[in-house]
mmCIF file of the N, C-alpha and C atoms, coordinates in Angstrom:
data_MODEL
# 
_entry.id   MODEL 
# 
loop_
_atom_site.group_PDB 
_atom_site.id 
_atom_site.type_symbol 
_atom_site.label_atom_id 
_atom_site.label_alt_id 
_atom_site.label_comp_id 
_atom_site.label_asym_id 
_atom_site.label_entity_id 
_atom_site.label_seq_id 
_atom_site.pdbx_PDB_ins_code 
_atom_site.Cartn_x 
_atom_site.Cartn_y 
_atom_site.Cartn_z 
_atom_site.occupancy 
_atom_site.B_iso_or_equiv 
_atom_site.pdbx_formal_charge 
_atom_site.auth_seq_id 
_atom_site.auth_comp_id 
_atom_site.auth_asym_id 
_atom_site.auth_atom_id 
_atom_site.pdbx_PDB_model_num 
ATOM 1   N N  . GLU A 1 1  ? 6.031  -4.346 -4.625  1.00 0.00 ? 1  GLU A N  1 
ATOM 2   C CA . GLU A 1 1  ? 6.284  -4.424 -3.331  1.00 0.00 ? 1  GLU A CA 1 
ATOM 3   C C  . GLU A 1 1  ? 7.056  -2.838 -3.191  1.00 0.00 ? 1  GLU A C  1 
ATOM 4   N N  . ALA A 1 2  ? 7.894  -2.917 -3.958  1.00 0.00 ? 2  ALA A N  1 
ATOM 5   C CA . ALA A 1 2  ? 8.470  -1.459 -4.118  1.00 0.00 ? 2  ALA A CA 1 
ATOM 6   C C  . ALA A 1 2  ? 7.857  -0.409 -4.368  1.00 0.00 ? 2  ALA A C  1 
ATOM 7   N N  . VAL A 1 3  ? 6.824  0.155  -5.172  1.00 0.00 ? 3  VAL A N  1 
ATOM 8   C CA . VAL A 1 3  ? 5.915  0.889  -5.357  1.00 0.00 ? 3  VAL A CA 1 
ATOM 9   C C  . VAL A 1 3  ? 5.162  1.337  -4.181  1.00 0.00 ? 3  VAL A C  1 
ATOM 10  N N  . ILE A 1 4  ? 4.999  0.096  -3.169  1.00 0.00 ? 4  ILE A N  1 
ATOM 11  C CA . ILE A 1 4  ? 4.274  0.222  -1.950  1.00 0.00 ? 4  ILE A CA 1 
ATOM 12  C C  . ILE A 1 4  ? 4.988  0.808  -0.680  1.00 0.00 ? 4  ILE A C  1 
ATOM 13  N N  . ALA A 1 5  ? 6.184  0.210  -0.821  1.00 0.00 ? 5  ALA A N  1 
ATOM 14  C CA . ALA A 1 5  ? 7.051  0.836  0.065   1.00 0.00 ? 5  ALA A CA 1 
ATOM 15  C C  . ALA A 1 5  ? 7.384  2.306  -0.153  1.00 0.00 ? 5  ALA A C  1 
ATOM 16  N N  . LYS A 1 6  ? 7.488  2.907  -1.146  1.00 0.00 ? 6  LYS A N  1 
ATOM 17  C CA . LYS A 1 6  ? 7.667  4.249  -1.711  1.00 0.00 ? 6  LYS A CA 1 
ATOM 18  C C  . LYS A 1 6  ? 6.448  5.022  -1.357  1.00 0.00 ? 6  LYS A C  1 
ATOM 19  N N  . ILE A 1 7  ? 5.374  4.405  -1.406  1.00 0.00 ? 7  ILE A N  1 
ATOM 20  C CA . ILE A 1 7  ? 4.192  5.336  -1.081  1.00 0.00 ? 7  ILE A CA 1 
ATOM 21  C C  . ILE A 1 7  ? 3.884  5.376  0.451   1.00 0.00 ? 7  ILE A C  1 
ATOM 22  N N  . ILE A 1 8  ? 4.258  4.263  1.099   1.00 0.00 ? 8  ILE A N  1 
ATOM 23  C CA . ILE A 1 8  ? 4.403  4.590  2.845   1.00 0.00 ? 8  ILE A CA 1 
ATOM 24  C C  . ILE A 1 8  ? 5.321  5.508  3.002   1.00 0.00 ? 8  ILE A C  1 
ATOM 25  N N  . SER A 1 9  ? 6.626  5.503  2.461   1.00 0.00 ? 9  SER A N  1 
ATOM 26  C CA . SER A 1 9  ? 7.589  6.287  3.047   1.00 0.00 ? 9  SER A CA 1 
ATOM 27  C C  . SER A 1 9  ? 7.104  7.852  2.178   1.00 0.00 ? 9  SER A C  1 
ATOM 28  N N  . GLU A 1 10 ? 6.733  8.056  1.372   1.00 0.00 ? 10 GLU A N  1 
ATOM 29  C CA . GLU A 1 10 ? 6.395  9.342  0.841   1.00 0.00 ? 10 GLU A CA 1 
ATOM 30  C C  . GLU A 1 10 ? 5.254  9.982  1.673   1.00 0.00 ? 10 GLU A C  1 
ATOM 31  N N  . THR A 1 11 ? 4.187  8.906  2.502   1.00 0.00 ? 11 THR A N  1 
ATOM 32  C CA . THR A 1 11 ? 3.034  9.718  3.065   1.00 0.00 ? 11 THR A CA 1 
ATOM 33  C C  . THR A 1 11 ? 3.270  9.726  4.404   1.00 0.00 ? 11 THR A C  1 
ATOM 34  N N  . GLY A 1 12 ? 4.265  8.689  4.842   1.00 0.00 ? 12 GLY A N  1 
ATOM 35  C CA . GLY A 1 12 ? 4.516  8.726  6.325   1.00 0.00 ? 12 GLY A CA 1 
ATOM 36  C C  . GLY A 1 12 ? 3.635  7.707  7.236   1.00 0.00 ? 12 GLY A C  1 
ATOM 37  N N  . ALA A 1 13 ? 3.101  7.206  6.121   1.00 0.00 ? 13 ALA A N  1 
ATOM 38  C CA . ALA A 1 13 ? 2.119  6.349  6.941   1.00 0.00 ? 13 ALA A CA 1 
ATOM 39  C C  . ALA A 1 13 ? 2.454  5.503  7.941   1.00 0.00 ? 13 ALA A C  1 
ATOM 40  N N  . SER A 1 14 ? 2.052  4.996  9.004   1.00 0.00 ? 14 SER A N  1 
ATOM 41  C CA . SER A 1 14 ? 2.463  4.014  9.966   1.00 0.00 ? 14 SER A CA 1 
ATOM 42  C C  . SER A 1 14 ? 1.419  3.424  10.495  1.00 0.00 ? 14 SER A C  1 
ATOM 43  N N  . GLY A 1 15 ? 1.358  1.920  10.869  1.00 0.00 ? 15 GLY A N  1 
ATOM 44  C CA . GLY A 1 15 ? 0.337  1.273  11.706  1.00 0.00 ? 15 GLY A CA 1 
ATOM 45  C C  . GLY A 1 15 ? -0.763 0.812  10.736  1.00 0.00 ? 15 GLY A C  1 
ATOM 46  N N  . ILE A 1 16 ? -1.417 0.226  11.263  1.00 0.00 ? 16 ILE A N  1 
ATOM 47  C CA . ILE A 1 16 ? -2.449 -0.651 10.285  1.00 0.00 ? 16 ILE A CA 1 
ATOM 48  C C  . ILE A 1 16 ? -3.770 0.630  10.187  1.00 0.00 ? 16 ILE A C  1 
ATOM 49  N N  . ALA A 1 17 ? -3.845 1.615  10.767  1.00 0.00 ? 17 ALA A N  1 
ATOM 50  C CA . ALA A 1 17 ? -4.770 2.598  10.492  1.00 0.00 ? 17 ALA A CA 1 
ATOM 51  C C  . ALA A 1 17 ? -4.375 3.193  9.454   1.00 0.00 ? 17 ALA A C  1 
ATOM 52  N N  . SER A 1 18 ? -3.337 3.235  8.693   1.00 0.00 ? 18 SER A N  1 
ATOM 53  C CA . SER A 1 18 ? -3.132 4.210  7.801   1.00 0.00 ? 18 SER A CA 1 
ATOM 54  C C  . SER A 1 18 ? -3.418 2.871  6.416   1.00 0.00 ? 18 SER A C  1 
ATOM 55  N N  . MET A 1 19 ? -3.621 2.135  6.523   1.00 0.00 ? 19 MET A N  1 
ATOM 56  C CA . MET A 1 19 ? -3.871 1.027  5.462   1.00 0.00 ? 19 MET A CA 1 
ATOM 57  C C  . MET A 1 19 ? -4.763 1.498  4.428   1.00 0.00 ? 19 MET A C  1 
ATOM 58  N N  . GLY A 1 20 ? -5.772 1.987  4.516   1.00 0.00 ? 20 GLY A N  1 
ATOM 59  C CA . GLY A 1 20 ? -6.877 2.730  3.772   1.00 0.00 ? 20 GLY A CA 1 
ATOM 60  C C  . GLY A 1 20 ? -5.983 3.476  2.700   1.00 0.00 ? 20 GLY A C  1 
ATOM 61  N N  . LYS A 1 21 ? -5.406 4.312  3.133   1.00 0.00 ? 21 LYS A N  1 
ATOM 62  C CA . LYS A 1 21 ? -4.961 5.230  2.518   1.00 0.00 ? 21 LYS A CA 1 
ATOM 63  C C  . LYS A 1 21 ? -3.866 4.914  1.951   1.00 0.00 ? 21 LYS A C  1 
ATOM 64  N N  . VAL A 1 22 ? -2.872 4.127  2.277   1.00 0.00 ? 22 VAL A N  1 
ATOM 65  C CA . VAL A 1 22 ? -2.051 3.233  1.286   1.00 0.00 ? 22 VAL A CA 1 
ATOM 66  C C  . VAL A 1 22 ? -2.572 2.513  0.281   1.00 0.00 ? 22 VAL A C  1 
ATOM 67  N N  . MET A 1 23 ? -3.745 1.686  0.502   1.00 0.00 ? 23 MET A N  1 
ATOM 68  C CA . MET A 1 23 ? -4.434 0.917  -0.522  1.00 0.00 ? 23 MET A CA 1 
ATOM 69  C C  . MET A 1 23 ? -4.887 1.895  -1.525  1.00 0.00 ? 23 MET A C  1 
ATOM 70  N N  . GLY A 1 24 ? -5.542 2.814  -1.243  1.00 0.00 ? 24 GLY A N  1 
ATOM 71  C CA . GLY A 1 24 ? -5.807 3.623  -2.240  1.00 0.00 ? 24 GLY A CA 1 
ATOM 72  C C  . GLY A 1 24 ? -4.776 4.127  -3.239  1.00 0.00 ? 24 GLY A C  1 
ATOM 73  N N  . LEU A 1 25 ? -3.891 4.725  -2.707  1.00 0.00 ? 25 LEU A N  1 
ATOM 74  C CA . LEU A 1 25 ? -2.748 5.144  -3.739  1.00 0.00 ? 25 LEU A CA 1 
ATOM 75  C C  . LEU A 1 25 ? -1.820 4.174  -4.359  1.00 0.00 ? 25 LEU A C  1 
ATOM 76  N N  . ALA A 1 26 ? -1.956 3.196  -3.906  1.00 0.00 ? 26 ALA A N  1 
ATOM 77  C CA . ALA A 1 26 ? -1.260 1.841  -4.310  1.00 0.00 ? 26 ALA A CA 1 
ATOM 78  C C  . ALA A 1 26 ? -2.254 1.328  -5.584  1.00 0.00 ? 26 ALA A C  1 
ATOM 79  N N  . ALA A 1 27 ? -3.719 1.362  -5.200  1.00 0.00 ? 27 ALA A N  1 
ATOM 80  C CA . ALA A 1 27 ? -4.406 0.655  -6.484  1.00 0.00 ? 27 ALA A CA 1 
ATOM 81  C C  . ALA A 1 27 ? -4.406 1.673  -7.385  1.00 0.00 ? 27 ALA A C  1 
ATOM 82  N N  . ALA A 1 28 ? -4.344 3.143  -7.237  1.00 0.00 ? 28 ALA A N  1 
ATOM 83  C CA . ALA A 1 28 ? -4.401 4.274  -8.152  1.00 0.00 ? 28 ALA A CA 1 
ATOM 84  C C  . ALA A 1 28 ? -3.105 3.994  -8.756  1.00 0.00 ? 28 ALA A C  1 
ATOM 85  N N  . GLN A 1 29 ? -1.737 3.835  -8.506  1.00 0.00 ? 29 GLN A N  1 
ATOM 86  C CA . GLN A 1 29 ? -0.518 3.755  -9.047  1.00 0.00 ? 29 GLN A CA 1 
ATOM 87  C C  . GLN A 1 29 ? -0.339 2.826  -9.765  1.00 0.00 ? 29 GLN A C  1 
ATOM 88  N N  . LEU A 1 30 ? -0.969 1.447  -9.565  1.00 0.00 ? 30 LEU A N  1 
ATOM 89  C CA . LEU A 1 30 ? -0.514 0.171  -9.858  1.00 0.00 ? 30 LEU A CA 1 
ATOM 90  C C  . LEU A 1 30 ? -1.924 0.024  -11.159 1.00 0.00 ? 30 LEU A C  1 
ATOM 91  N N  . GLY A 1 31 ? -2.435 0.333  -11.054 1.00 0.00 ? 31 GLY A N  1 
ATOM 92  C CA . GLY A 1 31 ? -3.863 0.245  -11.741 1.00 0.00 ? 31 GLY A CA 1 
ATOM 93  C C  . GLY A 1 31 ? -4.270 -0.958 -11.626 1.00 0.00 ? 31 GLY A C  1 
ATOM 94  N N  . GLY A 1 32 ? -4.357 -1.602 -13.081 1.00 0.00 ? 32 GLY A N  1 
ATOM 95  C CA . GLY A 1 32 ? -5.040 -2.994 -13.053 1.00 0.00 ? 32 GLY A CA 1 
ATOM 96  C C  . GLY A 1 32 ? -3.692 -4.576 -12.985 1.00 0.00 ? 32 GLY A C  1 
ATOM 97  N N  . THR A 1 33 ? -2.749 -3.623 -12.640 1.00 0.00 ? 33 THR A N  1 
ATOM 98  C CA . THR A 1 33 ? -1.790 -4.772 -12.655 1.00 0.00 ? 33 THR A CA 1 
ATOM 99  C C  . THR A 1 33 ? -1.299 -5.616 -11.580 1.00 0.00 ? 33 THR A C  1 
ATOM 100 N N  . ALA A 1 34 ? -2.155 -5.336 -10.346 1.00 0.00 ? 34 ALA A N  1 
ATOM 101 C CA . ALA A 1 34 ? -1.990 -6.120 -9.414  1.00 0.00 ? 34 ALA A CA 1 
ATOM 102 C C  . ALA A 1 34 ? -3.568 -6.542 -8.414  1.00 0.00 ? 34 ALA A C  1 
ATOM 103 N N  . GLU A 1 35 ? -3.870 -7.401 -8.047  1.00 0.00 ? 35 GLU A N  1 
ATOM 104 C CA . GLU A 1 35 ? -5.101 -7.562 -7.336  1.00 0.00 ? 35 GLU A CA 1 
ATOM 105 C C  . GLU A 1 35 ? -5.327 -6.620 -6.082  1.00 0.00 ? 35 GLU A C  1 
ATOM 106 N N  . GLY A 1 36 ? -6.495 -6.561 -5.749  1.00 0.00 ? 36 GLY A N  1 
ATOM 107 C CA . GLY A 1 36 ? -6.222 -6.009 -4.132  1.00 0.00 ? 36 GLY A CA 1 
ATOM 108 C C  . GLY A 1 36 ? -5.946 -6.632 -3.326  1.00 0.00 ? 36 GLY A C  1 
ATOM 109 N N  . LYS A 1 37 ? -6.498 -7.924 -3.420  1.00 0.00 ? 37 LYS A N  1 
ATOM 110 C CA . LYS A 1 37 ? -5.918 -8.859 -2.215  1.00 0.00 ? 37 LYS A CA 1 
ATOM 111 C C  . LYS A 1 37 ? -4.186 -8.740 -1.927  1.00 0.00 ? 37 LYS A C  1 
ATOM 112 N N  . THR A 1 38 ? -3.399 -8.877 -3.225  1.00 0.00 ? 38 THR A N  1 
ATOM 113 C CA . THR A 1 38 ? -2.333 -8.929 -3.334  1.00 0.00 ? 38 THR A CA 1 
ATOM 114 C C  . THR A 1 38 ? -1.818 -7.660 -2.838  1.00 0.00 ? 38 THR A C  1 
ATOM 115 N N  . ILE A 1 39 ? -2.287 -6.375 -2.885  1.00 0.00 ? 39 ILE A N  1 
ATOM 116 C CA . ILE A 1 39 ? -1.989 -4.979 -2.709  1.00 0.00 ? 39 ILE A CA 1 
ATOM 117 C C  . ILE A 1 39 ? -1.989 -5.058 -1.058  1.00 0.00 ? 39 ILE A C  1 
ATOM 118 N N  . SER A 1 40 ? -3.377 -5.798 -0.765  1.00 0.00 ? 40 SER A N  1 
ATOM 119 C CA . SER A 1 40 ? -3.573 -5.513 0.792   1.00 0.00 ? 40 SER A CA 1 
ATOM 120 C C  . SER A 1 40 ? -2.491 -6.615 1.382   1.00 0.00 ? 40 SER A C  1 
ATOM 121 N N  . THR A 1 41 ? -1.889 -7.587 0.901   1.00 0.00 ? 41 THR A N  1 
ATOM 122 C CA . THR A 1 41 ? -1.211 -8.457 2.196   1.00 0.00 ? 41 THR A CA 1 
ATOM 123 C C  . THR A 1 41 ? 0.221  -7.582 1.664   1.00 0.00 ? 41 THR A C  1 
ATOM 124 N N  . ILE A 1 42 ? 0.597  -7.246 1.057   1.00 0.00 ? 42 ILE A N  1 
ATOM 125 C CA . ILE A 1 42 ? 2.075  -6.753 0.898   1.00 0.00 ? 42 ILE A CA 1 
ATOM 126 C C  . ILE A 1 42 ? 1.948  -4.984 1.834   1.00 0.00 ? 42 ILE A C  1 
ATOM 127 N N  . VAL A 1 43 ? 0.646  -4.228 1.724   1.00 0.00 ? 43 VAL A N  1 
ATOM 128 C CA . VAL A 1 43 ? 0.477  -2.997 2.415   1.00 0.00 ? 43 VAL A CA 1 
ATOM 129 C C  . VAL A 1 43 ? 0.485  -3.636 4.280   1.00 0.00 ? 43 VAL A C  1 
ATOM 130 N N  . LYS A 1 44 ? -0.073 -4.710 4.408   1.00 0.00 ? 44 LYS A N  1 
ATOM 131 C CA . LYS A 1 44 ? -0.181 -5.311 5.761   1.00 0.00 ? 44 LYS A CA 1 
ATOM 132 C C  . LYS A 1 44 ? 1.100  -5.652 6.208   1.00 0.00 ? 44 LYS A C  1 
ATOM 133 N N  . LYS A 1 45 ? 2.058  -6.357 5.591   1.00 0.00 ? 45 LYS A N  1 
ATOM 134 C CA . LYS A 1 45 ? 3.344  -6.777 5.897   1.00 0.00 ? 45 LYS A CA 1 
ATOM 135 C C  . LYS A 1 45 ? 4.174  -5.500 6.378   1.00 0.00 ? 45 LYS A C  1 
ATOM 136 N N  . LEU A 1 46 ? 4.140  -4.470 5.375   1.00 0.00 ? 46 LEU A N  1 
ATOM 137 C CA . LEU A 1 46 ? 4.792  -3.559 5.546   1.00 0.00 ? 46 LEU A CA 1 
ATOM 138 C C  . LEU A 1 46 ? 4.571  -2.389 6.642   1.00 0.00 ? 46 LEU A C  1 
ATOM 139 N N  . LEU A 1 47 ? 3.398  -2.552 7.118   1.00 0.00 ? 47 LEU A N  1 
ATOM 140 C CA . LEU A 1 47 ? 3.015  -1.167 7.720   1.00 0.00 ? 47 LEU A CA 1 
ATOM 141 C C  . LEU A 1 47 ? 2.979  -2.269 9.290   1.00 0.00 ? 47 LEU A C  1 
ATOM 142 N N  . THR A 1 48 ? 3.218  -3.115 9.608   1.00 0.00 ? 48 THR A N  1 
ATOM 143 C CA . THR A 1 48 ? 3.000  -4.190 10.846  1.00 0.00 ? 48 THR A CA 1 
ATOM 144 C C  . THR A 1 48 ? 4.474  -4.525 11.100  1.00 0.00 ? 48 THR A C  1 
# 
């Protein structure tokens, strides 16, 4: 969750429209350590 929060603050992402951008960066940084569904849930929570 901290990694995703950092990505959001670094990119200035806001709102659900930025979800795809944040998801892509998070997946790249986290590699195979987190499932897409888990990343998606956290991104959605932090952006809304």
